[in-house]
N, C-alpha and C positions, 0 to 999 in steps of 0.2 A: 287662146291657149290657157289664159288664166281661168276662164269660165270652165274649160274642160277639166283643169286640175281641181278646181273647186268642186265640180260634180263628182270627180273620182274620190276626193276626200270625203264628201258627204256619203257617197255610196259605201265607202270602207267603214265609216262610223256606223252606218245602218247595219252592215253585216256583223260587225263586232258586237253591237248591242243586241241584235237578233240572236247571235250565237250564245251570248251570255244569258239571255232570257230562256232560250231553248234548253240550255244545259244547267240551269240553276237547280239547286236541291229542291225536290218536290215531296215534302212530307205528306203523310196521310191527312185527310181532313180531320178536324177535331172530333167530329161525330162518327168517325169510321167504325167505332166499336159500340155505338149506341144500340141499346135494345138487347145486347148480349149479356147473359148471366154468367159470371166467371165461376168455374169449378176447379179449385186448386188440386183436388185429388185426381181428377182427369188430367189436369195439367202436368202431373208427375209423369204420366205416360207420354205426353207430348215432349216433355223435357228429355226423356230417355230416347225417344225416336229421333229427336233433333240433335242429339249428341252434345248438348250444352256443356256437360261436365268434362267431356273429353278435351275441350279447349280451355275452359275458363277455371278449372280447378288447378291450383298451383302444383308444381312437381312435388309428389309425395304428400300432398295435402289431403284433408278430409274430403270425401266425395260430395259433400253438400255445401262447401265453402267456396264460392266463386270469386276468389280474390285475384284471379288472373296471373299473368307473368310468364306463361309458356311462350317460347320463342318459335316462330315459323319462318324458316329461311326460304327465300325466293330469289329469283334473278333480279328483282327490283330492290332488294334489301331484306332486312329482318323485321318482321312484324311481331308484336307482343300482344297476347290476349289481354284485354282490359279487365279491370275489376267490375263485375256486374252483380255484385252482392247488393242487398238492400241498404247498405250504408249510405246515408244522405250526403256525405261529403266526398268520399272516395269512390263510391259505387253509383248505383242508379236509384237509390231510395227516394230521391226527391223528384224523379222524372214522373210525368203523368203516364197513364196507360197508353194514351195516344202517342206520346213521344217514344215510348219503348216499342210500340207496334211499328212506328215509322222507321226506327232503327232496324228492326227485324225484316220488314217487308219492302222498305224503300232505300235502306242504306243511308239514312239521314239522322244525324245525332240530335240531341236535345238542344244544342247550340245552333242548329240549322245548317251545319256543314256536312258535306259528303263524307261517308265512311269508306274506308278502303275495302275492296272486295276480297281481302283475306277473310273477312267475315262473309259467309255465303248467302248474302241477301238476295242474290239473283235466283237462288233456289227457293229460299223462304218466301219470296214474292208470290209464290203459288200456294202458300199455306192458306188453309181455311181460317177466316177471321175468328171463328169460335175457338179453334185450336190455339190461336195466338192469344186470345183473351184468357183461356184457361192456363196457358203457359205463364203469362204474366202474373196471374194470381198465385201460381205455384212459386215463382221466383220470389215473391214477396214474403213467403213463409220461411225462406232459408236464412241461415245466420248472416248477420251483417259482418263485414270485415273492413278494417281501416287501412289496408295495404294500398298505397298509391299505385295507379296504373303506370307502367313503364312507357316511355316515349318510343315510338318506332324508330328504327335505325335505317333510314332510307335517304338517298341523296337526290339531288336535282336531276331532272325536273319532277320526279315522282313524289317529292314532298310538297308539291303545289296541289292542294286538294281541289282547286277549281277545275283542274284538268280531268277530274273523275267524272264530271258531267258529260264530257265527250265519250269517255269509256262506257258509261251507262247507256248513252244513246246508241252505241255500237253493239252492246252485248246484253243489255237487260231486256228480256223478252217474256211475255206473258204465256205464250203457248207451250204445250207439252212437246217433248221430244218424240215420244210415242203417241202421236195425236190420235190415231185410229186404233184404240185398244179398249173397247167397251167392256170386255171381260176381265180387264186387268187394272181397273181403276184404283183399287186400294194399293196394290203393289206399285203402280206408277206413282201414286201420291207419296208413298213412303220412300221410294228410291229417288225420284226427281225433285221432290219438294223437301219434306222434313228430313229425310236421311242424307240429302245432298251428296249422294254417292259419286256423282259425276265430277265433283270438285277435285277428287283425288284420282279417280280411275279413268278420266278422259284427258287426252293430250291438249295442250294449249298452243295458241299462236304467239307471235312475237310480242303482242300487247297484253298477253295473259288471258285472252278470251278462250272459252272452250271451243274446241273443234268438234262441233256436234255431229258432223258427218262420220266421226270416228268414236261415237258415243260408247263409253265404258270399255274401250279397247286397250286400256293401259296407258301409262305415262311415266316419264322419268321422275324419280323421286326428287323433289326440290332441294333436299339436303345434299344431293349428289351421291347418295348411298343406295345403289340398287335401283330397281324399277318397280313401280306399282303395277300389279298384274292386270291382264286382260280378263274381264269377267263376263264377256259376251260368250255365246255358245262356241265361238271360234277359238276361244282360249281356255274356257272352263268346261270340262266334260262332266262335271258332277251332275247327278240327278237332282230333281227338285227336293226330294227328301234329304239328300246329303247336304244341299245348301242350307235347308232349314235347320238341320241338326248342327251344322257349323255355327250358324247364327245363335244357336241356343247354348251349346257347350264349348265351342271353340275348337272342337276336334274335326280334323279333315278325314276323308274316307281312308287315308293312309295312316291314320292315328297320329298324325302330327298335330300341333296345336297352333292357334293364332298367336302371332307375335307382333311386336312393334305397336304402331298406332292401331292396327286392326284388333289387337287385344282389347283396347279401349272401346272400339266399336262393338265388339261382342258383349262386353259388360253391359252396354246399353240395350242391344237387341235381345239379350237374354231376359230383359224385364218386360218385353212385349208379349202379348198373347200368342199362342201357337198360330192362330189364324193370320196374324200379321207377318210372321216369319214365312209362312207358306205363301202368302201373297207376294212377298219380296222374291222368293224363289221362283214362282211362276212368271213374274215379270222378267227376271234375268234370263230365263230360258226362252223367252219370246222376243227379246231384242235382236236386231239383225246381227248375225255373226260377222265378226271381223277377225281375220287370221292374225296370229302373232307375228 
C-alpha cells in the first residue's frame, strides 16, 4: 500500500510539474524581429488598424498619449488599459522591442508573466512580424506620460495569473477562422488579426473564449447595456460599398451614425486606405451567415 501511495504521489508531482511547464509564459525568442527594418510611418497605419488608441488613450485625452486608464467591464471583473506610452517608469519606454512584441503576440509582459486576454493578443498573434516591428517603432515616437497604470479589479481565482496558461492552451490558436479564403487575405488579416473584430462581435463561452462556430454573429455587451450586433450576412444586409462607406465616414445606409465604441473604431478605419476598407467589407460579406 505504501509503495502504491508513493507511486501515486510521484505521478501527481509529475503531472503538476508537467502542467506548469506546458502552461508557463512563452515569450518570443530574443531574435524574433532580427533582420526587420522598422518603419514608424508605416507603423502609424498599423497603429490605426490595430485600434491601439481606442483602448489606451485616457478618457477625453489626446489621441496620441497612451496613458491608459479606460475601464473594461467583464463577468470576471473590471480590467483597466495600462499606460503603454514611451515613459520609462510608468509606460513601456524601457522595454525592448522583443518584450513589446511578446506582449502583443504572445500575451507575455516584460516581467515574464501572463497578460490578461482583455488585451487581444490571441488576435494579434496572427500579425505579420514586420507590422509589429513598424508598430513598435511608431509607439516610440509618441509622447511619454507618467500616469501610473491602474490595477485590475478582479477577484479570486481570476487574479491568479498562472491560471492564464491553461486559458491560452485552450484558446490561443494560430490558424485563421476563414482558413480557405485565398481571395480575401487582406480583409481576413485586418478583421481576424489587426482589427480583432471578433473580440467584440463574437459570443464567448463560460471561460471567456470565443465561440468561433458563431464567428461575428453578435454578443452581449459586457457592460450589460444592449448587444453588440451580428455583422455576418445573416445579420447585416449592407452592401460592400455601404460597409466601406460606414468604415470611412461612420454613416449607415439609413443616415444614422456610428456611436459608442464603434465611433472609436471608425476613427481608426477612416485613416486606412480605401483598399483596406474595401477588403474588410469583402471579407464580412463572405463569412458564413448566422441568423440573429
